[in-house]
All heavy atoms as an XYZ file, in Angstrom:
893
protein
N     119.494    106.548     81.825
C     118.949    107.249     82.963
C     119.495    106.608     84.240
O     119.483    105.399     84.400
C     117.422    107.159     82.936
C     116.777    107.771     84.159
S     114.987    107.557     84.224
C     114.483    108.811     83.100
N     119.939    107.411     85.143
C     120.508    106.939     86.398
C     119.397    106.508     87.349
O     118.413    107.210     87.552
C     121.306    108.078     87.024
C     121.937    107.714     88.339
C     122.610    108.912     88.989
O     122.815    109.939     88.305
O     122.910    108.828     90.161
N     119.565    105.319     87.943
C     118.601    104.819     88.922
C     119.058    105.248     90.303
O     120.085    104.810     90.794
C     118.517    103.293     88.822
C     117.431    102.714     89.699
O     116.791    103.480     90.453
O     117.220    101.498     89.641
N     118.299    106.132     90.954
C     118.685    106.665     92.255
C     117.849    106.099     93.392
O     117.854    106.623     94.488
C     118.562    108.188     92.229
C     119.549    108.829     91.262
C     119.370    110.303     91.188
N     118.319    110.567     90.216
C     117.589    111.652     90.157
N     117.761    112.603     91.006
N     116.663    111.793     89.242
N     117.150    105.000     93.153
C     116.306    104.409     94.186
C     117.151    103.812     95.298
O     118.162    103.187     95.060
C     115.443    103.301     93.597
C     114.444    103.811     92.614
C     113.542    102.677     92.156
N     112.737    103.157     91.062
C     112.820    102.697     89.825
N     113.614    101.709     89.519
N     112.064    103.201     88.882
N     116.673    103.956     96.512
C     117.344    103.361     97.661
C     116.713    102.023     98.036
O     117.311    101.244     98.766
C     117.288    104.311     98.851
C     118.075    105.581     98.603
C     117.981    106.534     99.779
O     117.412    106.222    100.816
N     118.534    107.719     99.617
N     115.496    101.755     97.569
C     114.795    100.520     97.877
C     114.405     99.830     96.572
O     114.045    100.494     95.602
C     113.529    100.799     98.699
C     113.838    101.394    100.028
N     113.888    102.755    100.241
C     114.111    100.822    101.216
C     114.180    102.989    101.496
N     114.325    101.836    102.115
N     114.473     98.496     96.586
C     114.066     97.733     95.413
C     112.578     97.899     95.172
O     111.787     97.923     96.109
C     114.351     96.234     95.604
C     115.834     95.934     95.562
O     116.595     96.728     94.976
O     116.217     94.890     96.122
N     112.233     98.009     93.898
C     110.825     98.017     93.532
C     110.385     96.599     93.273
O     111.119     95.812     92.705
C     110.604     98.863     92.278
C     110.846    100.331     92.543
C     109.720    101.150     92.031
N     109.893    102.523     92.451
C     109.439    103.543     91.780
N     108.819    103.366     90.650
N     109.591    104.756     92.236
N     109.190     96.263     93.693
C     108.623     94.938     93.487
C     107.721     94.990     92.265
O     106.791     95.777     92.206
C     107.786     94.507     94.689
C     108.540     94.535     95.988
C     109.221     93.240     96.212
N     109.825     93.261     97.533
C     110.907     92.627     97.843
N     111.534     91.913     96.956
N     111.395     92.699     99.056
N     108.039     94.156     91.271
C     107.154     94.044     90.120
C     105.938     93.252     90.568
O     106.055     92.281     91.311
C     107.869     93.381     88.938
C     108.976     94.241     88.422
N     108.761     95.318     87.596
C     110.311     94.217     88.668
C     109.914     95.906     87.338
N     110.871     95.255     87.974
N     104.797     93.667     90.138
C     103.570     93.156     90.720
C     103.025     91.920     90.023
O     102.769     91.944     88.830
C     102.494     94.256     90.692
C     102.884     95.565     91.365
C     101.721     96.533     91.334
C     103.332     95.341     92.785
N     102.861     90.860     90.804
C     102.082     89.714     90.381
C     100.657     89.907     90.879
O      99.712     89.329     90.385
N     100.525     90.757     91.870
C      99.245     91.098     92.477
C      98.724     92.372     91.809
O      99.462     93.339     91.667
C      99.462     91.351     93.978
C      98.305     91.905     94.783
C      97.190     90.857     94.873
C      98.788     92.285     96.165
N      97.480     92.360     91.407
C      96.889     93.535     90.760
C      96.544     94.584     91.808
O      95.829     94.306     92.768
C      95.641     93.113     89.992
C      94.970     94.234     89.261
C      93.783     93.720     88.463
O      93.851     92.679     87.834
N      92.689     94.437     88.522
N      97.064     95.806     91.617
C      96.746     96.931     92.492
C      96.296     98.097     91.619
O      97.050     98.567     90.770
C      97.948     97.341     93.372
C      98.391     96.162     94.247
C      97.594     98.556     94.226
C      99.617     96.444     95.085
N      95.069     98.540     91.829
C      94.501     99.665     91.085
C      94.734    100.955     91.859
O      94.754    100.959     93.095
C      92.991     99.465     90.891
C      92.612     98.185     90.179
C      93.012     98.148     88.718
O      93.053     99.207     88.075
O      93.295     97.041     88.232
N      94.917    102.054     91.129
C      95.142    103.363     91.731
C      93.964    104.278     91.420
O      93.542    104.396     90.267
C      96.430    103.979     91.199
N      93.448    104.929     92.466
C      92.330    105.865     92.343
C      92.736    107.202     92.948
O      93.503    107.242     93.916
C      91.105    105.346     93.108
C      90.563    104.054     92.563
C      91.077    102.840     92.986
C      89.560    104.052     91.616
C      90.597    101.643     92.480
C      89.063    102.854     91.107
C      89.590    101.663     91.545
O      89.114    100.478     91.038
N      92.212    108.289     92.391
C      92.397    109.602     92.994
C      91.519    109.601     94.243
O      90.346    109.240     94.190
C      91.985    110.704     92.016
C      92.559    112.073     92.352
C      91.876    112.762     93.515
O      90.647    112.635     93.640
O      92.558    113.420     94.298
N      92.104    109.927     95.377
C      91.444    109.779     96.668
C      90.124    110.541     96.768
O      89.118    109.994     97.217
C      92.391    110.217     97.790
C      91.859    110.084     99.209
C      91.579    108.626     99.549
C      92.834    110.696    100.191
N      90.085    111.783     96.347
C      88.909    112.621     96.575
C      87.809    112.424     95.535
O      86.631    112.378     95.883
C      89.323    114.082     96.679
C      90.316    114.303     97.775
N      90.004    114.169     99.106
C      91.636    114.594     97.738
C      91.081    114.374     99.838
N      92.090    114.647     99.031
N      88.173    112.292     94.270
C      87.158    112.146     93.222
C      86.745    110.689     93.019
O      85.676    110.417     92.489
C      87.676    112.703     91.890
O      88.690    111.851     91.368
N      87.625    109.760     93.404
C      87.360    108.344     93.167
C      87.680    107.904     91.748
O      87.478    106.738     91.394
N      88.220    108.810     90.923
C      88.540    108.478     89.537
C      89.632    107.416     89.480
O      90.653    107.515     90.156
C      89.021    109.728     88.802
C      89.481    109.465     87.390
C      90.141    110.682     86.736
O      90.337    111.707     87.407
O      90.463    110.571     85.543
N      89.402    106.380     88.662
C      90.426    105.350     88.461
C      91.508    105.950     87.574
O      91.255    106.417     86.475
C      89.834    104.115     87.795
C      90.846    102.997     87.622
C      90.196    101.764     86.970
N      91.153    100.709     86.807
C      92.018    100.617     85.791
N      92.030    101.530     84.836
N      92.858     99.600     85.716
N      92.757    105.919     88.068
C      93.877    106.496     87.335
C      94.676    105.444     86.587
O      95.336    105.759     85.607
C      94.783    107.264     88.287
C      94.129    108.453     88.985
C      95.060    109.035     90.027
C      93.715    109.498     87.972
N      94.647    104.207     87.050
C      95.382    103.163     86.365
C      95.741    102.017     87.282
O      95.161    101.847     88.349
N      96.752    101.251     86.849
C      97.196    100.055     87.569
C      98.687    100.170     87.845
O      99.460    100.580     86.977
C      96.914     98.821     86.722
C      97.339     97.528     87.379
C      96.910     96.342     86.580
N      95.455     96.277     86.589
C      94.736     95.623     85.690
N      95.315     94.998     84.692
N      93.420     95.592     85.775
N      99.101     99.799     89.054
C     100.512     99.843     89.409
C     101.293     98.790     88.641
O     100.843     97.660     88.485
C     100.695     99.615     90.909
C     100.696    100.877     91.784
C      99.389    101.600     91.714
C     101.072    100.531     93.196
N     102.477     99.185     88.167
C     103.393     98.265     87.493
C     104.465     97.786     88.458
O     104.944     96.661     88.349
C     104.034     98.944     86.286
N     104.883     98.654     89.389
C     105.805     98.259     90.445
C     105.610     99.170     91.645
O     104.937    100.196     91.561
C     107.257     98.207     89.973
C     107.839     99.549     89.571
O     107.389    100.592     90.084
O     108.761     99.573     88.759
N     106.198     98.751     92.769
C     105.944     99.439     94.031
C     107.123     99.249     94.973
O     107.726     98.170     95.009
C     104.673     98.845     94.663
C     104.214     99.340     96.022
C     103.789    100.806     95.954
C     103.063     98.481     96.531
N     107.451    100.292     95.735
C     108.438    100.214     96.813
C     107.954    101.114     97.944
O     106.928    101.789     97.814
C     109.822    100.669     96.333
O     109.899    102.077     96.266
N     108.712    101.158     99.043
C     108.343    102.045    100.142
C     108.516    103.507     99.755
O     107.958    104.383    100.403
C     109.125    101.746    101.442
C     108.784    100.373    101.960
C     110.605    101.907    101.252
N     109.270    103.777     98.700
C     109.521    105.154     98.266
C     108.603    105.631     97.151
O     108.415    106.824     96.989
C     110.955    105.294     97.769
C     111.993    105.102     98.827
C     113.387    105.247     98.263
O     113.624    104.803     97.117
O     114.226    105.807     98.966
N     108.086    104.695     96.338
C     107.295    105.140     95.198
C     106.748    103.996     94.370
O     106.827    102.836     94.756
N     106.225    104.358     93.207
C     105.611    103.365     92.329
C     105.580    103.870     90.896
O     105.697    105.071     90.636
C     104.197    103.008     92.803
C     103.259    104.179     92.977
C     102.436    104.591     91.947
C     103.210    104.869     94.180
C     101.574    105.666     92.102
C     102.346    105.941     94.362
C     101.528    106.339     93.317
N     105.432    102.919     89.981
C     105.216    103.243     88.578
C     103.785    102.853     88.251
O     103.316    101.779     88.634
C     106.186    102.497     87.664
C     106.013    102.893     86.200
S     107.339    102.311     85.101
C     107.272    100.565     85.323
N     103.118    103.738     87.545
C     101.699    103.575     87.242
C     101.487    103.509     85.739
O     102.006    104.342     85.003
C     100.937    104.773     87.824
C      99.433    104.827     87.664
C      98.770    103.696     88.452
C      98.903    106.167     88.157
N     100.736    102.491     85.286
C     100.230    102.479     83.916
C      98.939    103.268     83.975
O      97.979    102.874     84.637
C      99.982    101.057     83.409
C      99.385    101.052     82.025
C     100.149    101.405     80.924
C      98.052    100.735     81.833
C      99.597    101.437     79.650
C      97.493    100.758     80.574
C      98.274    101.102     79.481
N      98.915    104.429     83.324
C      97.851    105.422     83.480
C      96.748    105.279     82.440
O      97.018    104.972     81.280
C      98.428    106.826     83.354
S      99.879    107.128     84.333
N      95.550    105.568     82.861
C      94.402    105.632     81.973
C      94.432    106.909     81.126
O      93.857    106.955     80.054
C      93.106    105.618     82.783
C      92.933    104.377     83.629
C      92.487    103.195     82.807
O      91.571    103.353     81.985
O      93.067    102.122     82.990
N      95.071    107.940     81.672
C      95.163    109.235     80.998
C      96.531    109.829     81.305
O      97.219    109.386     82.207
C      94.060    110.177     81.469
C      94.132    110.476     82.959
C      93.150    111.569     83.353
N      93.086    111.810     84.767
C      93.922    112.557     85.457
N      94.930    113.163     84.858
N      93.779    112.739     86.760
N      96.899    110.828     80.566
C      98.176    111.495     80.784
C      98.181    112.189     82.149
O      97.188    112.807     82.546
C      98.388    112.522     79.670
O      99.560    113.233     79.901
N      99.285    112.070     82.857
C      99.455    112.746     84.145
C     100.632    113.698     84.011
O     101.696    113.336     83.511
C      99.678    111.730     85.280
C      98.409    110.891     85.455
C     100.044    112.450     86.572
C      98.493    109.844     86.529
N     100.435    114.912     84.446
C     101.446    115.948     84.306
C     102.591    115.755     85.300
O     102.366    115.525     86.491
C     100.789    117.316     84.540
C     101.548    118.457     83.955
C     100.746    119.736     84.036
O      99.567    119.748     83.644
O     101.338    120.739     84.500
N     103.824    115.840     84.801
C     105.002    115.771     85.661
C     104.947    116.904     86.680
O     104.463    117.992     86.385
C     106.279    115.886     84.807
O     106.285    114.807     83.869
C     107.534    115.798     85.654
N     105.419    116.643     87.875
C     105.439    117.580     89.001
C     104.072    117.790     89.640
O     103.938    118.651     90.516
C     106.049    118.940     88.624
C     107.514    118.822     88.277
O     108.204    117.990     88.890
O     107.976    119.551     87.381
N     103.062    117.015     89.229
C     101.773    117.147     89.899
C     101.782    116.301     91.175
O     102.355    115.221     91.222
C     100.619    116.727     88.978
O     100.777    115.397     88.554
N     101.195    116.835     92.222
C     101.075    116.144     93.498
C      99.633    115.659     93.612
O      98.696    116.424     93.384
C     101.439    117.076     94.676
C     101.177    116.394     96.010
C     102.889    117.523     94.559
N      99.498    114.365     93.931
C      98.171    113.762     93.952
C      97.981    112.935     95.219
O      98.949    112.468     95.807
C      97.992    112.859     92.725
C      98.226    113.578     91.415
S      98.112    112.473     89.993
C      96.355    112.306     89.896
N      96.727    112.772     95.600
C      96.350    111.895     96.705
C      95.788    110.611     96.100
O      94.875    110.673     95.269
C      95.303    112.559     97.591
C      95.805    113.798     98.307
C      96.853    113.458     99.336
O      96.709    112.520    100.104
N      97.933    114.221     99.339
N      96.329    109.466     96.509
C      95.948    108.183     95.947
C      95.291    107.282     96.972
O      95.584    107.359     98.168
C      97.194    107.431     95.446
C      97.764    107.955     94.172
C      98.746    108.926     94.190
C      97.325    107.475     92.953
C      99.292    109.409     93.018
C      97.859    107.951     91.778
C      98.839    108.920     91.808
N      94.471    106.387     96.449
C      93.989    105.219     97.186
C      94.394    104.026     96.342
O      93.944    103.885     95.203
C      92.469    105.266     97.373
C      91.943    104.136     98.247
C      90.488    104.363     98.634
N      89.620    104.415     97.468
C      88.979    103.362     96.959
N      89.102    102.172     97.490
N      88.211    103.514     95.900
N      95.298    103.209     96.864
C      95.776    102.017     96.169
C      94.974    100.829     96.671
O      94.906    100.589     97.875
C      97.265    101.810     96.425
C      98.177    102.999     96.118
C      99.627    102.645     96.424
C      98.021    103.471     94.687
N      94.364    100.094     95.736
C      93.437     99.025     96.098
C      93.900     97.701     95.496
O      93.864     97.532     94.273
C      92.007     99.354     95.605
C      91.027     98.264     96.008
C      91.556    100.712     96.130
N      94.323     96.743     96.351
C      94.677     95.423     95.821
C      93.424     94.682     95.357
O      92.316     94.947     95.836
C      95.328     94.717     97.018
C      94.819     95.429     98.222
C      94.512     96.840     97.788
N      93.603     93.741     94.420
C      92.476     92.996     93.856
C      91.718     92.226     94.930
O      90.511     92.039     94.818
C      92.965     92.040     92.767
N      92.437     91.802     95.957
C      91.795     91.128     97.083
C      92.410     91.683     98.366
O      93.595     92.026     98.384
C      91.973     89.621     96.989
C      93.393     89.157     97.085
C      93.548     87.649     96.894
N      94.875     87.198     97.211
C      95.947     87.333     96.454
N      95.849     87.946     95.283
N      97.118     86.881     96.836
N      91.626     91.772     99.438
C      92.196     92.253    100.704
C      93.320     91.328    101.184
O      93.245     90.110    101.011
C      91.010     92.205    101.668
C      89.803     92.248    100.789
C      90.192     91.531     99.532
N      94.350     91.908    101.756
C      95.491     91.158    102.277
C      95.639     91.463    103.756
O      95.877     92.615    104.122
C      96.769     91.535    101.533
C      96.765     91.288    100.031
C      97.943     91.946     99.368
C      96.751     89.798     99.754
N      95.474     90.461    104.581
C      95.559     90.631    106.035
C      94.662     91.775    106.502
O      95.046     92.577    107.348
C      97.004     90.857    106.473
C      97.926     89.688    106.197
C      99.339     89.920    106.674
O      99.525     90.551    107.741
O     100.266     89.455    105.985
N      93.482     91.874    105.913
C      92.527     92.911    106.281
C      92.755     94.258    105.614
O      91.976     95.183    105.816
N      93.811     94.391    104.818
C      94.106     95.657    104.131
C      93.308     95.701    102.829
O      93.533     94.902    101.929
C      95.610     95.791    103.823
C      96.456     95.640    105.078
C      95.887     97.114    103.098
C      96.175     96.644    106.165
N      92.368     96.643    102.755
C      91.568     96.800    101.544
C      92.089     97.916    100.651
O      91.840     97.919     99.449
C      90.111     97.039    101.911
C      89.494     95.833    102.595
C      88.020     95.996    102.855
O      87.414     96.974    102.340
O      87.468     95.157    103.562
N      92.814     98.875    101.249
C      93.402     99.959    100.464
C      94.471    100.655    101.287
O      94.533    100.500    102.507
C      92.339    100.969    100.012
O      91.816    101.668    101.122
N      95.305    101.421    100.585
C      96.347    102.244    101.208
C      96.188    103.643    100.630
O      96.113    103.810     99.410
C      97.760    101.693    100.904
C      98.828    102.612    101.483
C      97.921    100.274    101.426
N      96.142    104.640    101.494
C      96.049    106.025    101.021
C      97.377    106.726    101.263
O      98.040    106.506    102.272
C      94.915    106.796    101.725
O      95.124    106.786    103.123
C      93.560    106.183    101.406
N      97.738    107.584    100.281
C      99.027    108.270    100.362
C      99.045    109.444     99.404
O      98.233    109.541     98.488
C     100.169    107.299    100.038
C     100.079    106.508     98.722
C     100.654    107.279     97.552
C     100.813    105.187     98.870
N      99.992    110.337     99.626
C     100.244    111.440     98.709
C     101.515    111.155     97.931
O     102.471    110.599     98.483
N     101.525    111.497     96.650
C     102.696    111.219     95.812
C     102.900    112.327     94.784
O     101.947    112.963     94.335
C     102.533    109.874     95.110
N     104.163    112.510     94.440
C     104.594    113.512     93.469
C     104.985    112.798     92.178
O     105.778    111.856     92.217
C     105.791    114.267     94.044
C     106.332    115.344     93.133
O     105.642    115.756     92.180
O     107.471    115.795     93.382
N     104.447    113.236     91.043
C     104.786    112.641     89.754
C     106.149    113.169     89.311
O     106.303    114.348     89.015
C     103.725    112.977     88.706
S     104.034    112.217     87.102
N     107.150    112.271     89.281
C     108.507    112.659     88.913
C     108.729    112.652     87.413
O     109.556    113.400     86.903
C     109.517    111.721     89.581
C     109.483    111.677     91.103
C     110.511    110.679     91.619
C     109.724    113.061     91.688
N     108.011    111.772     86.704
C     108.138    111.694     85.246
C     106.862    111.102     84.670
O     106.103    110.431     85.353
C     109.355    110.875     84.819
C     109.357    109.459     85.332
C     109.949    109.006     86.480
C     108.736    108.325     84.719
N     109.723    107.660     86.616
C     108.995    107.216     85.549
C     107.992    108.138     83.562
C     108.530    105.935     85.259
C     107.529    106.861     83.273
C     107.801    105.783     84.115
N     106.639    111.376     83.410
C     105.457    110.872     82.716
C     105.811    110.641     81.252
O     106.513    111.463     80.654
C     104.325    111.896     82.831
O     103.172    111.441     82.195
N     105.365    109.517     80.697
C     105.622    109.182     79.291
C     104.310    108.763     78.639
O     103.581    107.940     79.191
C     106.597    108.003     79.161
C     107.893    108.129     79.899
C     108.922    108.912     79.109
N     110.223    108.936     79.749
C     110.564    109.647     80.801
N     109.681    110.382     81.401
N     111.791    109.631     81.284
N     104.010    109.285     77.462
C     102.781    108.877     76.773
C     102.893    107.443     76.260
O     103.978    106.975     75.922
C     102.672    109.865     75.617
C     104.069    110.334     75.387
C     104.770    110.278     76.711
N     101.747    106.763     76.193
C     101.689    105.430     75.606
C     101.553    105.530     74.098
O     101.408    106.628     73.545
N     101.583    104.401     73.405
C     101.519    104.413     71.947
C     100.196    104.943     71.390
O     100.152    105.439     70.278
C     101.726    102.948     71.565
C     101.378    102.172     72.782
C     101.687    103.054     73.948
N      99.142    104.886     72.188
C      97.835    105.341     71.702
C      97.542    106.792     72.067
O      96.475    107.300     71.784
C      96.731    104.428     72.232
C      96.669    104.391     73.755
O      97.409    105.151     74.414
O      95.869    103.609     74.282
N      98.485    107.454     72.740
C      98.363    108.859     73.166
C      97.233    109.064     74.167
O      96.990    110.178     74.593
C      98.201    109.801     71.972
N      96.537    108.017     74.542
C      95.497    108.111     75.568
C      96.058    107.676     76.916
O      95.871    108.344     77.910
C      94.310    107.196     75.205
C      93.614    107.567     73.928
C      92.683    108.739     74.117
O      92.049    108.869     75.150
N      92.609    109.610     73.128
N      96.734    106.537     76.925
C      97.305    106.005     78.153
C      98.779    106.400     78.240
O      99.295    107.086     77.367
C      97.160    104.487     78.172
O      97.848    103.923     77.069
N      99.438    105.954     79.298
C     100.852    106.255     79.436
C     101.408    105.644     80.704
O     100.768    104.831     81.371
N     102.612    106.066     81.046
C     103.320    105.591     82.224
C     103.743    106.798     83.039
O     104.067    107.845     82.482
C     104.565    104.802     81.820
C     104.248    103.590     81.019
C     104.163    103.501     79.660
C     103.961    102.289     81.517
N     103.852    102.221     79.291
C     103.720    101.449     80.413
C     103.888    101.734     82.794
C     103.410    100.106     80.547
C     103.580    100.400     82.925
C     103.350     99.602     81.815
N     103.760    106.647     84.361
C     104.213    107.741     85.218
C     104.896    107.156     86.445
O     104.484    106.108     86.956
C     103.036    108.621     85.635
N     105.946    107.835     86.897
C     106.674    107.433     88.091
C     106.389    108.403     89.221
O     106.450    109.619     89.030
N     106.063    107.852     90.390
C     105.677    108.664     91.541
C     106.577    108.401     92.735
O     106.964    107.259     92.998
C     104.235    108.350     91.964
C     103.205    108.872     91.018
C     102.809    108.109     89.940
C     102.645    110.116     91.203
C     101.854    108.574     89.051
C     101.690    110.595     90.322
C     101.295    109.827     89.238
N     106.884    109.462     93.456
C     107.581    109.358     94.729
C     106.550    109.605     95.824
O     105.813    110.604     95.783
C     108.690    110.395     94.832
C     109.419    110.350     96.149
C     110.526    111.383     96.225
O     110.575    112.329     95.434
N     111.400    111.216     97.178
N     106.496    108.701     96.800
C     105.579    108.875     97.921
C     106.124    109.991     98.813
O     107.283    109.956     99.224
C     105.429    107.561     98.715
C     104.813    106.484     97.816
C     104.580    107.791     99.967
C     104.817    105.088     98.395
N     105.273    110.977     99.085
C     105.724    112.125     99.869
C     104.941    112.307    101.169
O     105.376    113.048    102.044
C     105.667    113.435     99.049
C     104.254    113.701     98.544
C     106.678    113.398     97.916
C     104.069    115.055     97.894
N     103.801    111.623    101.309
C     102.977    111.819    102.498
C     102.157    110.560    102.747
O     101.474    110.074    101.837
C     102.056    113.026    102.304
C     101.219    113.311    103.532
O     101.763    113.255    104.650
O     100.014    113.573    103.372
N     102.252    110.051    104.002
C     101.494    108.862    104.341
C     101.402    108.770    105.867
O     102.416    108.923    106.557
C     102.193    107.625    103.765
C     101.464    106.355    103.962
S     102.196    104.913    103.118
C     103.789    105.423    102.598
N     100.205    108.525    106.374
C     100.023    108.335    107.811
C     100.719    107.045    108.251
O     100.918    106.130    107.444
C      98.536    108.278    108.141
N     101.070    106.948    109.520
C     101.816    105.789    110.007
C     101.030    104.485    109.838
O     101.627    103.450    109.519
C     102.242    105.987    111.453
O     101.114    106.138    112.291
N      99.714    104.511    110.015
C      98.937    103.279    109.816
C      98.932    102.868    108.347
O      98.929    101.679    108.023
C      97.516    103.417    110.364
C      96.679    104.449    109.620
O      97.231    105.493    109.186
O      95.464    104.221    109.473
N      98.996    103.847    107.455
C      99.046    103.546    106.027
C     100.422    103.016    105.621
O     100.539    102.147    104.757
C      98.672    104.774    105.197
C      97.265    105.265    105.449
C      96.225    104.185    105.181
O      96.081    103.717    104.048
N      95.511    103.776    106.214
N     101.478    103.512    106.276
C     102.822    102.987    106.033
C     102.887    101.516    106.445
O     103.496    100.694    105.748
C     103.860    103.811    106.782
N     102.236    101.174    107.541
C     102.175     99.775    107.981
C     101.409     98.927    106.974
O     101.809     97.804    106.656
C     101.510     99.670    109.353
O     102.268    100.343    110.322
N     100.318     99.467    106.441
C      99.536     98.754    105.430
C     100.363     98.552    104.154
O     100.314     97.476    103.537
C      98.248     99.523    105.120
N     101.143     99.563    103.772
C     102.007     99.439    102.597
C     103.047     98.343    102.814
O     103.326     97.554    101.907
C     102.687    100.772    102.289
C     103.629    100.785    101.090
C     102.887    100.460     99.798
C     104.324    102.131    100.982
N     103.610     98.263    104.000
C     104.581     97.209    104.318
C     103.957     95.825    104.164
O     104.601     94.897    103.671
C     105.133     97.395    105.735
C     106.043     98.583    105.895
C     107.388     98.409    105.214
O     107.799     97.270    104.911
O     108.049     99.432    104.981
N     102.703     95.680    104.559
C     102.005     94.398    104.392
C     101.869     94.070    102.911
O     102.134     92.937    102.493
C     100.631     94.431    105.103
C     100.846     94.448    106.618
C      99.758     93.251    104.676
C      99.592     94.718    107.424
N     101.477     95.057    102.102
C     101.385     94.826    100.649
C     102.735     94.395    100.088
O     102.820     93.440     99.315
C     100.903     96.083     99.922
C      99.453     96.474    100.028
C      99.196     97.713     99.169
C      98.536     95.356     99.628
N     103.789     95.091    100.471
C     105.123     94.765     99.968
C     105.574     93.379    100.405
O     106.195     92.653     99.632
C     106.134     95.828    100.415
C     105.989     97.185     99.728
C     106.822     98.237    100.431
C     106.343     97.091     98.259
N     105.215     93.000    101.615
C     105.567     91.666    102.084
C     104.887     90.594    101.236
O     105.495     89.604    100.849
C     105.205     91.511    103.558
C     105.719     90.213    104.162
C     105.536     90.136    105.660
N     104.134     90.103    106.032
C     103.529     91.013    106.775
N     104.192     92.065    107.248
N     102.254     90.906    107.081
N     103.630     90.816    100.893
C     102.907     89.876    100.042
C     103.485     89.849     98.629
O     103.538     88.793     97.996
C     101.409     90.189    100.011
C     100.702     89.669    101.207
N     100.183     88.408    101.280
C     100.457     90.247    102.421
C      99.638     88.213    102.468
N      99.788     89.319    103.174
N     103.911     91.001     98.135
C     104.522     91.053     96.808
C     105.826     90.269     96.770
O     106.149     89.640     95.755
C     104.763     92.497     96.379
C     103.505     93.328     96.145
C     103.883     94.772     95.839
C     102.662     92.751     95.033
N     106.561     90.292     97.860
C     107.822     89.552     97.935
C     107.570     88.041     97.857
O     108.437     87.292     97.440
C     108.563     89.907     99.214
N     106.379     87.625     98.255
C     106.032     86.197     98.256
C     105.463     85.756     96.919
O     105.333     84.568     96.673
C     105.021     85.909     99.357
C     105.557     86.180    100.734
C     104.480     86.122    101.802
O     103.320     85.868    101.517
N     104.878     86.378    103.036
N     105.079     86.693     96.071
C     104.451     86.361     94.775
C     105.458     85.728     93.847
O     106.586     86.015     93.797
C     103.863     87.612     94.114
C     102.724     88.215     94.894
C     101.407     87.486     94.752
O     101.083     87.029     93.635
O     100.708     87.378     95.754
């Protein structure tokens, strides 16, 4: 598979949980993150091409950042071995400027991990 990313993804030493913004449902835990997107270890199967609103929550607040909200498009999805969980890759498609700044803070901390 061709890697078309323009930005390096940071593998996470810091735990970041992903929640659906409106329902509050926990969707899973981030496996990696960049300014363009992220890979999610999912609690349930996520359909490819679905657009979702996320709240990303680090295990501990970083420089006052308790969460980052954004919209993302699921580019691919793979089932896990138990057919309950799985993996999904998301491209960030919508984020307010203050949230982009918060994401940069998270990425800066990940670079230090």
